[in-house]
N, C-alpha and C positions, 0 to 999 in steps of 0.2 A: 504494500500500500504506500509506504514511504517512498519507494522507488518511483511509483507512478506519479505521486504528487511532485516529486523532485523533477521528473521528466516534463510534466506539464508546466511547471514554473520556468524550467530552462527554455522550453519552446516559446512560452509567452514573452520572456525577456528577449529572446532572439528576434521575435516578430516586432516587438517594440523598438529594438535597436535598428532593424531594417527600416521601419517607418520613419524613425528620426533621421535616418541618412538619406531618405528620398528627397529629391530636389523640390524646393518649395515653388509652387506656381504663383508668380506675382501677377497682379492685375496690370494689363497693358492698355495705355491710352493711345489710340491710333487715329491720325487725321487723314481725311480723304477729300478729294475734289470731285466736282461733278464730271461727267464724261467717262471715257474708257478706263482711265486709271483707277476708278473706283468700282467699276462694274463687277469685276471678279469677286469682290468681297460682299456683294449685295445679299447673297443667301446667308452668309455668316452674320451680317448685321441684322437681318430680319429674324434670325433664329436666336439671337443673343438677348436675354431679358435685360430690362433696365437696371435691375439690381445685381447683375452678373458680377461674380468675383474674379472673372477672367479678363473681360474686355470692356473698354469704354470707347465708343466711336464718336469722333468729332467731325462734323461736316464743315468744310470751308468753301462751299459752293458759291457763296456770295462774295467772299474776300479770300481768294486763293493765296495771296501773298502772306496772309496771316498764318498759314500752315507752316511756312518756313520760319517766321519769327517765333512761333510757339514751339517749334522743334528746337530752335537754338536756345530758347529760354528754359527749356525743360518742362513746359506746360503739357507737352505730349511726348510720348516715348518713340513713336514711329510715325512715318508719313508715307502716303502714296504720292509720288511726285514724277514729273517728267524726268527722263534719264539725264538730260543735259543740266537740269537744275541740281540734281544730286551731285554730279561731277563738279559743278561750280562751287557748291557748298564745301565739298571736301577739299578742293584745291585752294580755297581761300582760308582754310584752317579749321573748319568745323570738324569736331571729333565724331564722325558718323561712319557707318558701314552700309553698303548696299547688300541686302539679303536675298533679293529676288528681282527678276524682270517679271512684270505682271501685265504688260501690254505691248503687243507688237504693233505694226503699222496701222494707223487710223486715218491716213490721208487719201484723198480721192480727187481726181480731176473731174469737174462737172462742166457741162456746156449745153447749149440748146440742142434739142434732139436732131435738128436738121444739120448740125455741124458735123463734118466728116472727120471724126477722130476715132480711129480703131486701134492704132498702135502708137507708141511713143514717137515714132518718126513723123506722124501726122501733126505733131506740135511744131515742126520746123517753120520758122518765119512768123510764128504767132506770138501774141502777148498773153501771158498767164498771170492773172492777178492773185496775189497772196496777201495775207494779213499778219498783223503783229510783228512789227520790225524787231529783229534780233532773235526771233524764234528759230527753230530748226527747220521749218518748212522750206525756206529758200535754199539752204545748203543741201538738203536732201534732194530736192528737185534738180538743182544744179549738177549734182553728182550723177544722177541718172541720165540727164541730158548729155553731159560730157562723155560718159561711158558709151553712149549710143551715137556720139558725133552729131548730135542734133543742135542746131543753133535756134534758140528761142529767147524771147525777152521775159524776164520775171519782174513784175512791177509790184512792189510792196508799198501800197499807198493807203492801206486801211489799218487804223490803230487796233481795232478789235475784230474778232470773227464776225460779230453782229454787223459791223460796218460793211464788211465784204458781202454778207448775205443781202444787205440792202442794195449794194451796188449791182449784184446779180439780178435782183428783183426789178430794179429800175432800168436795167440796161436794154431792155427790149430784145433780149436773146443774143446780144453781141459779146457779152463778157464771158471769157473762159476763166475759171477760177480753180484754185487748189484749196481745199478746206479739210479740216478733220471732222470726224463724227463727234457729237451728234449735229454739228452745224451743217454738214452735208444734207442730212435728212430735213433739217429746218429749212434750208434753202430750197430743196425740192418740193416741200409742201407749200412754200410761198410762191415759187415760180414753177408751176407744173409743166411748163414746156421744156424744163431742164431734166437731165438724167446724168448718171454716173458714166463717164467715158473710160476712165482708166483707174485701176486700183494701184496706188503707189507701192503697196507692199509687194504685189506681184512683180512690178517693174524693178523694184530693189532686188528681189531675189534672183532676177535674171543677170544682175551685174555684181552680186556679192555672194560669198559662201555662207554668210551669216544673216539671220533675219533682221528686220528693221525694229530695233528695240526702242520704244518710245516712252514706256512707263515703267516705274520700278518702286520698290519698297525700301526705305532706309530706316535705320535705327540709331539712336544715340549710343555711342560706345560705353558710356558710363552705365547706362541701363543694361546693355548687352552683357557686360562683364559680370554683373551681379545676377543676371536673370537669363542665362543661356537656355536653360530648360524651358522657360516660358516662351522664349522666342522660337525655339524649335517646335514646341507644341502649337504655337500660332501658325507656323508654316504648314503644319499638317492640317489644321482646321481650315486654313485658307485654300489649300489644295482641294479639299472636299467641296468647298464653295465654288471654286473655279470649275471643277468637274461637272457640277450641276448647272451652273450658269452657261457654260460653253457647249453643253450637249444639245444637238439639234432637236432631239425629241422633247426637250424642255423649253424650247424657245419662247413659246407664249407665256408660260409661267415665269420664266426668267425675266422677260420684259416687264411683266407686271410687278415682279419683286423689285426690279431696278427703280420703277416709278414709286413704289410704296416706301422705299427708304430715301427717296429724294435725290437720287443721283441724276436722273433725267426727269423733267417735270410732267411730260405727257406720254401716254401710251403709244400713240402713233409714231412719235419720235423714237421712243425706246425700241419699238418693234422693227422699224426701218433700220435703226443703227445696229441692232443685233444681227440682222440679215447681212448688212455690209461688213460687219466686223467678224464674220465667220473665220475662226482660226486665230484671231488676234487676242482673245482673252485667255491668258496663259499663266502658268507659274513655272519659271525657269530658275534653277538654283545652281550652286556649286560651280564647277569648271565650265559647264555649258553657259551659265550666266556670264562668267568672266570673259570668255571668248567672244560672246555675242556683244557685250558692251564695249570691249576694247576695239572691235572692228568698227562699231558705230562711231565711237569717239575719234578714231583715226580719220574717218571721213569728215567729221565736223572740224577737226583741226586743220584740214586742208583749206577751208574757205571761211570758217567762222570760229576761229580759235577762242574768241572771247566767250562764246556760248558755253564752253566747258571749262573756263578758267585758265585757258592758255596752254594746257598740257594734259597728257594722259594722267589720270589718277594713278597713284602708286598701287602696288599689290595689296597694301594695307587697307585699301578701300573695299576690297571684296571679301565677303563673309563666305567661308567654305566650311 
């Protein structure tokens, strides 16, 4: 009897010791923007209760710049950001790591249905309007045009994507534009004589061995060092969310979920964007992430080095 009691006590103490050694799961505060960089997380956001002990999600759809300032101040632990913004922050000295690529290409060439644009070569001699000076749109398109030996003008004369949508609407069908989703869908709903002519992701893949990496997830290193287990657990939960959102059979539900959590305001926009972004909502980590980002940054450094802080981020930037 004494031996049995002793054995039970020993096993109990062993289990308690194991429990005490288990990594503590710390609550993570994650910031996200509207549009594609937040879409993959929509299911996770929707399934997380407000009193969750694991995650707090902060939307920065109205003031995207605040996501960066809050990350730098420590108000949030992680953020879903454009990949060039992440490199810029690291290169200016912010102590962050990129843990995943979460969005591939989201850019499209749109034009009036009567405009003959079937291949990238059909852009020769034309003017393509872009928006947001200093964004990655212009260098991405320049690279593709250059690799195809196509001479075309890129005019960046719209401060915001909304300005460019208005230009398209008011042009009477004459403007050719390059826009990201969901602004593409917004433009097509307002100017129904327009359609998608070229998928820039597909054109990029024809001239590059790596996909077009436009969105990522970054984490503050002070948080990462103390909470690696929580960060790794988040990536698993994020992957499950991406698998649901990106699955073709879930497209209708996914679009509604994206609207419900406020990433895109209206269902027609979300549905159209999801169709166009087929294959772009992803979660790429580890060495594949590193190779993908380095290839993208190399292209940006050729013509827009300021957009990534003037140099390739060092290997310390990449979480493996």
